[in-house]
C-alpha positions as CSV (number, residue, x, y, z in Angstrom):
1,M,49.4,-32.9,-31.5
2,G,46.5,-35.6,-31.2
3,I,44.8,-38.2,-33.5
4,H,44.4,-36.7,-37.1
5,T,43.6,-40.0,-39.7
6,I,42.5,-43.7,-38.7
7,T,42.9,-46.2,-41.4
8,L,40.3,-49.0,-41.3
9,P,40.6,-51.9,-43.3
10,V,37.6,-53.6,-44.1
11,R,36.2,-57.1,-45.6
12,G,33.2,-59.4,-45.2
13,D,33.9,-61.5,-42.1
14,G,31.6,-59.4,-40.0
15,K,34.2,-57.7,-37.9
16,G,34.5,-54.2,-39.7
17,N,31.8,-52.7,-37.6
18,N,33.1,-53.4,-34.1
19,V,36.4,-51.9,-34.8
20,L,34.3,-48.8,-37.0
21,A,32.7,-48.4,-33.5
22,H,35.7,-48.3,-32.1
23,A,37.0,-45.7,-34.7
24,A,34.2,-43.1,-33.9
25,V,34.7,-43.0,-30.2
26,L,38.1,-41.8,-31.1
27,A,37.2,-40.0,-34.5
28,K,34.9,-37.8,-31.9
29,R,37.4,-37.2,-29.0
30,F,40.0,-35.9,-31.9
31,A,38.1,-34.9,-34.7
32,A,40.0,-37.0,-36.6
33,H,39.1,-38.6,-39.8
34,V,38.5,-42.3,-40.5
35,T,39.3,-43.8,-43.3
36,V,37.7,-47.4,-43.9
37,L,39.5,-49.5,-46.6
38,H,37.4,-52.1,-49.0
39,C,39.9,-54.6,-49.7
40,R,38.3,-56.4,-53.2
41,P,40.4,-59.4,-54.2
42,R,41.4,-59.6,-57.7
43,P,41.3,-62.9,-59.8
44,G,44.5,-63.9,-59.8
45,D,44.3,-64.2,-55.3
46,L,41.8,-66.4,-55.7
47,L,43.6,-69.3,-57.9
48,P,45.5,-72.0,-56.4
49,Y,49.1,-71.1,-56.4
50,G,51.3,-73.5,-57.9
51,V,48.5,-75.6,-59.8
52,P,48.2,-75.2,-63.8
53,V,44.5,-73.2,-64.3
54,P,43.3,-73.4,-68.0
55,G,42.5,-70.1,-69.6
56,F,38.5,-70.9,-69.9
57,M,38.5,-71.7,-66.4
58,R,40.3,-68.5,-65.4
59,E,37.8,-65.8,-66.8
60,Q,35.2,-68.3,-64.9
61,I,37.3,-67.4,-61.7
62,A,37.5,-63.9,-63.0
63,D,33.9,-62.7,-63.9
64,S,32.9,-64.9,-60.7
65,A,35.2,-63.2,-58.3
66,A,33.9,-60.1,-60.1
67,K,30.3,-60.5,-58.9
68,L,31.0,-61.2,-55.5
69,A,33.5,-58.2,-55.2
70,D,30.9,-55.7,-56.7
71,E,28.1,-57.3,-54.4
72,E,30.0,-57.4,-51.5
73,E,31.2,-54.2,-51.9
74,R,27.5,-53.0,-52.2
75,A,26.5,-54.3,-48.7
76,L,29.6,-52.7,-47.2
77,Y,29.4,-49.6,-48.2
78,A,25.5,-49.1,-47.1
79,E,26.4,-50.7,-43.7
80,F,28.9,-47.9,-43.7
81,L,27.0,-45.1,-44.5
82,D,24.2,-46.3,-41.6
83,L,26.5,-47.0,-39.5
84,V,28.6,-43.5,-39.7
85,G,25.1,-41.7,-39.7
86,R,24.5,-43.5,-36.0
87,M,27.4,-43.1,-35.2
88,G,27.4,-39.4,-35.1
89,L,30.4,-39.0,-38.2
90,E,29.9,-37.4,-40.9
91,H,30.7,-38.7,-44.5
92,G,33.0,-36.9,-46.8
93,P,36.8,-36.1,-47.2
94,A,38.5,-34.5,-43.5
95,R,37.2,-31.2,-42.6
96,A,39.7,-30.0,-39.7
97,G,37.4,-29.4,-36.4
98,V,34.6,-32.1,-37.7
99,P,34.5,-36.2,-37.3
100,T,34.5,-37.7,-40.9
101,A,34.6,-40.8,-42.5
102,S,35.1,-42.0,-45.8
103,W,35.2,-45.3,-47.7
104,Q,37.9,-46.3,-50.3
105,E,38.0,-49.3,-52.4
106,A,41.7,-51.0,-53.2
107,A,42.5,-53.8,-54.8
108,G,44.7,-56.6,-53.9
109,K,45.2,-58.8,-50.3
110,Q,44.5,-57.1,-47.3
111,I,47.9,-57.5,-46.0
112,D,49.4,-56.2,-49.2
113,V,46.6,-53.3,-49.2
114,L,48.4,-52.1,-45.4
115,K,51.5,-51.3,-46.5
116,L,50.7,-49.0,-49.5
117,H,47.4,-47.3,-47.0
118,G,48.4,-47.4,-43.2
119,R,51.9,-46.0,-43.8
120,L,50.7,-42.4,-42.8
121,A,48.0,-42.9,-40.8
122,D,48.4,-41.6,-36.9
123,L,46.6,-44.6,-36.0
124,I,45.4,-48.6,-37.5
125,M,42.9,-49.8,-36.2
126,V,41.9,-53.5,-36.7
127,P,40.0,-56.6,-35.0
128,K,41.7,-58.7,-33.0
129,P,42.4,-62.0,-34.1
130,D,39.9,-65.0,-34.3
131,R,42.1,-67.8,-34.3
132,D,38.9,-70.2,-33.7
133,R,38.2,-69.3,-37.3
134,N,41.4,-68.5,-38.4
135,L,40.9,-65.1,-39.2
136,G,42.5,-61.9,-38.5
137,A,46.4,-62.7,-38.0
138,N,48.0,-62.4,-41.0
139,T,46.2,-58.4,-41.2
140,L,47.7,-57.6,-37.4
141,R,51.0,-58.6,-38.4
142,S,51.2,-57.2,-41.3
143,A,49.8,-53.8,-40.3
144,L,52.5,-54.0,-37.2
145,F,55.4,-55.2,-39.3
146,A,54.8,-53.2,-42.7
147,S,53.4,-49.7,-41.5
148,G,55.5,-48.4,-38.9
149,R,52.6,-47.4,-37.2
150,P,51.0,-47.3,-34.5
151,V,48.2,-50.1,-34.3
152,M,45.4,-50.9,-32.2
153,M,43.6,-54.0,-32.0
154,C,39.8,-53.8,-31.1
155,P,38.9,-56.7,-28.7
156,P,34.6,-58.0,-29.8
157,R,32.0,-55.8,-27.7
158,E,28.5,-56.5,-27.7
159,T,27.7,-52.4,-27.3
160,P,30.3,-49.9,-28.7
161,P,32.8,-48.2,-26.1
162,G,31.5,-45.3,-24.0
163,T,34.9,-43.7,-24.3
164,L,38.3,-44.6,-25.4
165,G,41.1,-43.1,-24.9
166,E,40.5,-41.4,-21.2
167,H,42.8,-43.7,-19.2
168,I,46.1,-44.5,-20.8
169,A,47.6,-47.9,-19.7
170,I,51.6,-48.3,-21.0
171,G,53.3,-51.8,-20.5
172,W,56.9,-50.3,-19.4
173,N,60.7,-52.9,-19.2
174,G,62.4,-49.3,-20.7
175,S,63.4,-51.7,-24.0
176,V,63.4,-50.4,-27.3
177,E,59.8,-51.5,-28.2
178,A,58.5,-50.3,-25.3
179,S,60.1,-46.7,-26.1
180,R,58.7,-47.1,-29.5
181,A,55.6,-47.7,-28.1
182,V,55.4,-44.6,-26.3
183,A,56.8,-42.3,-29.2
184,L,54.6,-43.6,-31.7
185,S,51.3,-43.4,-29.0
186,M,52.3,-39.7,-27.5
187,P,49.0,-38.4,-29.7
188,L,46.9,-40.6,-27.3
189,I,48.7,-40.5,-24.3
190,E,48.5,-36.8,-24.5
191,G,45.2,-36.6,-24.7
192,A,44.4,-38.9,-22.0
193,R,42.9,-37.5,-18.3
194,A,44.9,-40.4,-16.3
195,V,48.4,-42.4,-17.5
196,T,49.3,-45.4,-15.7
197,V,52.8,-47.1,-16.1
198,L,52.6,-50.9,-15.5
199,T,56.1,-52.5,-14.5
200,S,57.8,-55.0,-12.7
201,G,60.0,-52.9,-11.0
202,E,63.1,-54.9,-13.5
203,E,63.8,-52.9,-16.4
204,V,67.5,-54.1,-17.2
205,H,67.0,-52.8,-20.7
206,G,67.3,-48.7,-20.5
207,A,65.3,-46.2,-18.6
208,T,63.2,-46.9,-15.5
209,S,59.7,-45.6,-15.2
210,E,60.6,-43.4,-12.8
211,N,62.7,-42.0,-16.5
212,L,59.5,-42.0,-18.0
213,V,57.6,-40.5,-15.3
214,D,59.5,-37.5,-15.5
215,V,59.9,-37.1,-19.3
216,L,55.8,-37.6,-19.7
217,S,56.0,-34.3,-16.4
218,L,57.7,-32.1,-18.6
219,R,54.5,-32.5,-21.6
220,G,52.4,-31.8,-18.8
221,I,51.2,-35.6,-18.5
222,A,50.8,-36.3,-14.7
223,A,51.4,-40.5,-14.7
224,R,51.6,-43.2,-11.9
225,I,53.4,-46.0,-11.8
226,A,51.8,-49.4,-11.0
227,R,54.5,-52.4,-9.9
228,F,53.4,-55.5,-10.4
229,A,54.9,-59.1,-9.3
230,P,55.2,-61.7,-12.0
231,H,53.3,-64.5,-10.6
232,R,50.9,-65.9,-13.7
233,G,54.1,-66.9,-15.8
234,S,53.7,-64.6,-18.3
235,V,54.1,-60.9,-18.3
236,G,51.4,-60.3,-21.0
237,H,48.6,-61.4,-18.5
238,D,50.4,-59.4,-15.8
239,L,49.9,-56.0,-18.1
240,L,46.3,-56.9,-18.8
241,D,45.6,-57.4,-15.1
242,G,47.2,-54.9,-14.1
243,A,45.6,-52.6,-17.0
244,A,42.2,-54.1,-15.7
245,E,42.7,-53.2,-12.2
246,A,44.2,-49.7,-12.9
247,E,40.3,-49.0,-15.0
248,A,42.8,-48.2,-18.1
249,D,40.6,-48.2,-21.2
250,I,43.7,-49.0,-23.1
251,L,46.8,-50.9,-23.1
252,V,49.6,-49.4,-25.0
253,M,52.7,-52.1,-25.7
254,G,55.6,-52.8,-27.6
255,A,55.0,-55.7,-29.5
256,Y,57.3,-58.5,-30.4
257,G,60.7,-58.0,-29.2
258,H,62.4,-60.6,-30.4
259,S,61.6,-62.8,-33.7
260,H,58.2,-62.8,-33.9
261,E,58.1,-65.9,-35.9
262,R,59.6,-67.8,-32.6
263,E,56.9,-65.7,-30.4
264,T,54.2,-66.7,-31.8
265,V,55.0,-70.3,-32.2
266,F,56.6,-70.5,-28.4
267,G,53.8,-68.5,-27.1
268,G,55.7,-64.8,-25.8
269,N,54.2,-61.6,-23.8
270,T,52.8,-60.4,-27.2
271,Q,51.2,-63.3,-28.1
272,T,49.0,-64.0,-24.8
273,V,47.6,-60.3,-24.8
274,V,46.8,-60.7,-28.7
275,D,44.8,-63.7,-27.3
276,H,43.5,-62.6,-24.6
277,A,43.6,-58.8,-24.5
278,E,39.8,-57.6,-23.6
279,M,40.0,-54.7,-23.5
280,P,41.4,-52.3,-27.2
281,V,45.5,-52.6,-26.9
282,V,48.0,-50.0,-28.8
283,L,50.9,-52.7,-30.3
284,T,53.7,-51.3,-32.0
285,H,57.0,-52.6,-33.3
């Protein structure tokens, strides 16, 4: 089974290096191919919405946008080549049994590009949103709601992770969202050396954590159950605490069980994890 294809969108916000470092660890673990997807803005994307713009100004904006995009592309591509070599990946097309990485240009907004290029990936990797700078939230949401694929959110780190996917923690409440998260993340789960199922023991929605452990055992996965009693007023915090206490290096969970707009506004478990995670989190919707 395993992970074979990883898609990583980048732009000139300085966050791509950290995510590529995470992707390189997984690529070497699974001999996977990483597609680094640079989203080049189109001139029309830079025009003010709903405001009439004279023709001569449109041409100036288009010329300026093209020059800036060319400069950004050259800088990012040079940085990509340097990082790929230092991270132990082979630059080029996918090859069986070899961790590889390639660069791909796409025109358009990142949220739209992901709809086209993300739906065949085994895993999409994006940076943790930066709420202070208002960066990344739309990319994460687009990856989740438009691709149908598992999305790994990578918090910033000073140094690349030494290992990734050795110990998987699964947030489980018996819901459809949790079930889908397990199913789509099975390549990661099967490749882990340890698996911990995190639960409050109140799986009122469906299958219990014991049921999950039994099913995983049929795949040769010896998972253990770690129960927690909600004590901070948010299951999101409990999941993060439980994953850290289990010494897991990835948390797998379903995202946005109800309306994601409502949950974003009023603060639900998913938003808590997105805001406070200090470890990579695989989210599915």
